[in-house]
N, C-alpha and C positions, 0 to 999 in steps of 0.2 A: 461266402465265395469271394468277398472283397470287391473293391472297385474294379470294374472292367478295364481292360487295357487294349489299345490298338498298337500293333507292332508292324513296322516295315523292315523286312529282311533284305539286305543288300548282299548279293552273292558275287564272288569273284569268278566270273566266267571269261576272263581275259584269254587271249589266244595262247599265251605262253603256258597256260595251265591246262589246255585241252589234252585229254588223254592221261593226265596225272591222276593218281589214286585219290587226290583230294577233291577232284571234281565230283565223283560219286559220293565221297564221304560228306561233302556239303549237303547233298540231297538227303542223305540219311539223317544228318543233323537237323535239317529243317523239319522233317517228319517227326522226329523225337520232340523237338521244341513245340511244334503245333499240337501234337497229341497231349502233351503235358499241360499246355496253356488252356486247351479246350476242356480238359478234365477238371482243371481248377475252376473255370468259369466258362460256361457255354457262350457267354456274351463277349468273351475276348475275341479279338479280330487279328488276323495276320495277313500282310500283303508281301509281294515279292518284286524285286527288280534285279537285273544283272548289270553289274558295274562296267563290264567290258563290252556289252552289246552296243551296237551303233545307236547313239542317242538313247541307250538303255533298252532298246527294243520294246516289245510289249511289256507293260507292267501290270501286275495284279493288285488291285486296290484291296485294302484290308477286308477280309472275309472270315467267316467261321465254317465255310464249306470245304471240308478236307478234300473232296473230289476235285474241286477247282484248283487247289494247291498242288495236288499230285499231277494233274494234267499240265499245269504250267511247268513243273519241273521236268516232265517227260518231253515237253516241246522245246526246252531251252536250247538244245543243240541245233534247232532249225533257225535260230536267230543269227543275225549278222554280228559276229564277234568283233570287238576291237582288239588291237594289239595289247593295250594296257588297261588296267583297272582305274577308271576315272573316279577316284574316291571322293574328291572334293565336290564335283558337280552331282555325284550320286547322292550325297548328303542332302543337297537342296531338293533334288527330285523326290527323295524319300519323304522329306519333311512336308513337301507340298501335298503328298497323299494323306497326310495326317491332319490337315487343317480342319477337315469335316468332323473330326473326333475331339473337338476342343473341350467337351464336357467330361471326358474320361482321360485316364492316364495315356500317355503316348511315349513310344519308345522306338529306337532304331537299333537293329542288330546287324552288324557288318562282319562278313567273313573276308579276311585279307590273306592272300597267299602269293602275292606278286608285288613288284614295284608299284608305288602309288604316287599321285601328284599332290601329296599333303606336305606343305611347307610351313616353316615356323611363322611366316607372316599371315598364314591362314588360321592358325590355331586359336588365337585370342578372339578375333571377330566371330568365327564360327561357334566357338565355345560360349561366348556371351549371348549370341543369338539363340542358341538351343536352350540355354539356361533360362533366359528371359521368357521363352515360349513354353517352358515346362516339358521339353522333349528330352528324355533320357537316352543314353547311348551305351550299348554294349558292343565289344569288339572281340572276335575270336581271331587271333593272329597265328597263322601257321607258316608264316614266312620267317624262319628263324636263321639268323646269321650270328654264329658264335664268335667268329673272328673277322669282324667287319673291316679291319685294316690289313688283313693278310692277303697280299696281292698274289701269292702263290696259289691260294685256294680259289680266289675269284678272278684271277687273270688280269689282262690289260684293261678290261672293262670295269675294274673295281671303282675307279673314280666316278664314272657315270652312274654306277649302281648306288654309290653313297651320296652323290651330290647332284645328279642329273634331274631333269624335270620330273621324271618318274624314277623313284629311288626307294631304298630301304627306309621305310618311314615309321619304324617301331617307336622311336623316341617322341615323334610328333603325335602319334596316336595316343601314347600314354599321357602326354600333356593335355591333349584334347579331352580325353575321358576325365582327367582330374579337374579341368575347368568346368565341365558340365555337371559333375557329380554333386548331388545334394543328399546328405544323410545316407550315403552308401547305395544310391540307386543306379550308379553307373559302374561298369566293370570292364577290364581288359584281361583276357585270358590267353596265355601262350600255350599252344599245343604242338608237340613235336612227335614225329613218327606215328601219326594217327592214320588209320584207314577206315573203310566203311564198316568194318566189323567192330571196331573199338570206339568209334566216335560217339555213339549214343551213350555208352556208359560214362565216358569222360565228360561229356557235356552235362549229364545229369549231376555229376559230382562237382561241377564247377560252380563258382560264385554266381554265374548267370542264372542257373535254374535251382539254386539251393533252396530258396524260399518256396518255390512251387512244389518241389519234391517233399519238403518238410510239411507243407500244408496237406498234401494228399495222404501222407503217412498218418498224420494226426487225425485227419477226417476218417480214415479207415478204422483206426483204433476206437474212435468215438462211436462209429457206426456199429462196431462189434460189441460195444458196451463194456470195454475193459481198458486198462491202461496200456501204455506203450511198453511192450516187452523188450527183453534184451536184444532179440533179433531185429525188431523194428527200430530200436534205439540206435543200432549200428548204422542204419540207413540215414539217420539224422546227422551222423558225424561226417559231414561232407566237407572234405578239405579242398581248398583251391587247387586247380590243376597246375 
């Protein structure tokens, strides 16, 4: 089963995302993630917090109780949403929930779908802190801007979107993940045009869950007493999204 791991998932529940298809897609993604992690090792733990909630609202400490996780997701819309996703402070809040799990692997998974307050001056100190503490970071970024300098597409607010306190932070996120990464244990995955019906498949095929899916396929083949057939082998060819 491997070494158990505790994960804190940071959801983008900022006000600007309310009603968006990605709100429900995130919830589906969390369920897929948890189900896979618990199948790999029942001792794995997953906790949750919303980055847009007022002071992050109620948080769920890492648990392996799927019912508690589902109830938390269902209740998220009752929380006091913030206008923006407070990514920087959410990282600290999530990390604090992992301190009690110092003897096992620790990870943060963040979903980002709106402007965030992650600046270049934050990346190195935060990256070094996480690396020193052994906390890995995965990011699912679904805030995609292909033409970030095109004012026609983004209007007069383009400057604020690019350089404001809360801004398009894909480059900073990439740098942060690279700083924390140790032997390929951190990933950032960009997902575009994903909805609640396709998110599960895409997440399973991503680098974030590649090892977990591969482990389950191999375990199933071993349990059946045979090798990995062509059909099963296709499942192992998981390309990055």
